[in-house]
C-alpha positions as CSV (number, residue, x, y, z in Angstrom):
1,M,-29.3,129.4,179.2
2,G,-31.3,126.8,181.2
3,I,-34.7,127.0,182.9
4,L,-33.2,127.5,186.3
5,D,-30.8,130.1,185.2
6,S,-32.0,133.5,186.0
7,S,-31.0,136.8,184.6
8,A,-31.4,139.8,186.8
9,E,-34.4,141.9,185.6
10,E,-34.3,145.5,186.4
11,P,-37.3,146.6,188.4
12,H,-39.8,149.0,186.6
13,S,-39.5,152.5,187.5
14,K,-41.2,153.6,190.7
15,L,-41.8,157.0,189.0
16,F,-44.4,155.4,186.7
17,R,-46.3,153.9,189.6
18,Y,-46.3,157.1,191.6
19,A,-47.4,159.1,188.6
20,L,-50.3,156.7,187.9
21,T,-51.3,156.7,191.5
22,T,-51.3,160.5,191.6
23,V,-53.4,160.7,188.4
24,V,-56.0,158.2,189.7
25,F,-56.1,159.9,193.1
26,S,-56.6,163.3,191.5
27,V,-59.4,162.0,189.3
28,L,-61.2,160.5,192.3
29,I,-60.9,163.7,194.3
30,G,-62.2,165.7,191.3
31,L,-65.2,163.4,190.9
32,G,-65.9,163.6,194.6
33,I,-65.8,167.4,194.6
34,W,-68.1,167.5,191.5
35,Y,-70.5,165.1,193.1
36,V,-70.8,167.2,196.3
37,T,-71.2,170.5,194.5
38,R,-73.2,169.5,191.4
39,F,-76.5,171.1,192.6
40,H,-74.9,174.0,194.4
41,H,-76.5,176.8,192.4
42,E,-80.0,175.3,192.6
43,K,-79.7,174.8,196.4
44,H,-78.5,178.4,196.7
45,T,-81.5,179.7,194.8
46,V,-83.9,177.8,197.1
47,H,-82.0,178.9,200.1
48,V,-82.3,182.6,199.1
49,F,-86.0,182.1,198.3
50,L,-86.8,180.5,201.7
51,Q,-84.6,183.0,203.5
52,T,-86.5,185.8,201.9
53,L,-89.8,184.2,202.9
54,A,-88.6,183.7,206.5
55,A,-87.8,187.4,206.6
56,G,-91.4,188.2,205.6
57,N,-90.6,189.8,202.2
58,T,-93.2,187.9,200.1
59,E,-93.0,190.4,197.2
60,Q,-89.2,189.8,196.8
61,A,-89.8,186.0,197.2
62,Y,-92.4,186.2,194.4
63,R,-89.8,187.8,192.1
64,I,-87.2,185.1,193.0
65,W,-89.8,182.5,192.2
66,K,-90.0,183.9,188.6
67,P,-93.6,182.7,188.1
68,S,-95.3,181.8,184.9
69,P,-98.0,184.3,183.7
70,T,-100.8,181.9,185.0
71,Y,-99.3,181.9,188.6
72,G,-100.3,185.3,190.1
73,Y,-99.2,186.9,193.3
74,Q,-102.5,185.8,195.0
75,D,-101.8,182.2,194.0
76,F,-98.3,182.6,195.5
77,M,-99.7,184.0,198.7
78,D,-102.2,181.1,198.9
79,D,-99.2,178.7,198.8
80,W,-96.5,180.7,200.7
81,G,-98.1,183.5,202.5
82,P,-98.6,183.7,206.3
83,D,-102.0,181.9,206.0
84,G,-101.0,179.8,203.0
85,F,-100.6,176.1,202.7
86,Y,-96.8,176.2,203.4
87,G,-96.8,179.3,205.5
88,P,-95.8,180.8,207.7
89,V,-92.1,180.0,206.9
90,K,-89.9,181.1,209.9
91,S,-87.0,178.6,209.5
92,F,-86.0,175.9,207.1
93,Q,-83.4,173.3,206.3
94,I,-82.3,172.2,202.8
95,R,-82.3,168.4,202.9
96,D,-81.3,167.2,199.5
97,A,-81.4,167.8,195.7
98,E,-82.2,165.4,193.0
99,G,-81.7,165.7,189.2
100,A,-83.1,163.6,186.5
101,K,-80.7,162.2,183.9
102,G,-80.6,164.5,180.9
103,D,-83.1,166.8,182.4
104,T,-82.7,170.6,182.7
105,S,-84.2,170.9,186.2
106,V,-83.4,169.9,189.7
107,V,-85.8,169.1,192.6
108,V,-84.6,170.6,195.9
109,I,-86.0,169.0,199.0
110,A,-86.4,171.4,202.0
111,E,-88.1,171.2,205.4
112,I,-89.9,174.3,206.5
113,S,-91.1,175.2,210.0
114,P,-93.3,177.9,211.4
115,Y,-90.9,178.2,214.4
116,Q,-87.7,180.1,214.8
117,P,-85.2,178.6,215.2
118,F,-85.7,175.3,213.4
119,P,-87.0,172.7,216.0
120,E,-84.6,170.0,217.2
121,D,-85.3,166.3,216.5
122,T,-86.2,165.8,220.1
123,D,-89.0,168.4,220.1
124,S,-91.8,166.3,218.6
125,V,-94.6,168.8,219.1
126,K,-92.8,171.5,217.1
127,R,-91.4,169.0,214.6
128,S,-94.9,167.8,213.8
129,K,-95.7,171.3,212.4
130,S,-92.7,171.1,210.0
131,K,-93.4,170.3,206.4
132,E,-91.3,168.8,203.6
133,V,-91.6,170.7,200.3
134,R,-90.1,169.9,197.0
135,I,-89.2,172.8,194.8
136,W,-88.5,172.4,191.1
137,V,-85.6,174.6,189.9
138,E,-84.9,175.2,186.2
139,R,-81.2,175.2,185.6
140,K,-81.1,177.7,182.7
141,D,-82.9,180.6,184.4
142,Q,-83.1,179.4,188.1
143,S,-86.9,179.8,188.1
144,L,-88.9,178.0,190.7
145,S,-92.1,176.0,190.6
146,F,-93.6,172.9,192.1
147,P,-92.6,169.5,190.5
148,P,-95.2,167.9,188.3
């Protein structure tokens, strides 16, 4: 057999290529779904908390906050009550969530507004009254606090 002589090689099975492509595609889809939903529970907890505040039920919101013994109801009202630093909360938007690698907590970033409904981007007067708040959520018990 010489150099220029060729023998007919059988092509590799297309089934292997299709199976490999399907596995890689499935892994990528799975990673994408995980990435989008990785902070779902923490965002939901903050959503319920802010929704309760917007409804005016500060006692229930205080229970959702699950405060430490040093953070009393009056301290909570000084922060979240109608005359508090962040109050009154009438509408909100959850913007983002960030987690630290190896950490047991997540910081959820929300924008709160004293107006109902939440002001449009074009309404600069009402938008100027909106505040960004970062809420620390412990993953194990879903308790809320302010980040350090």
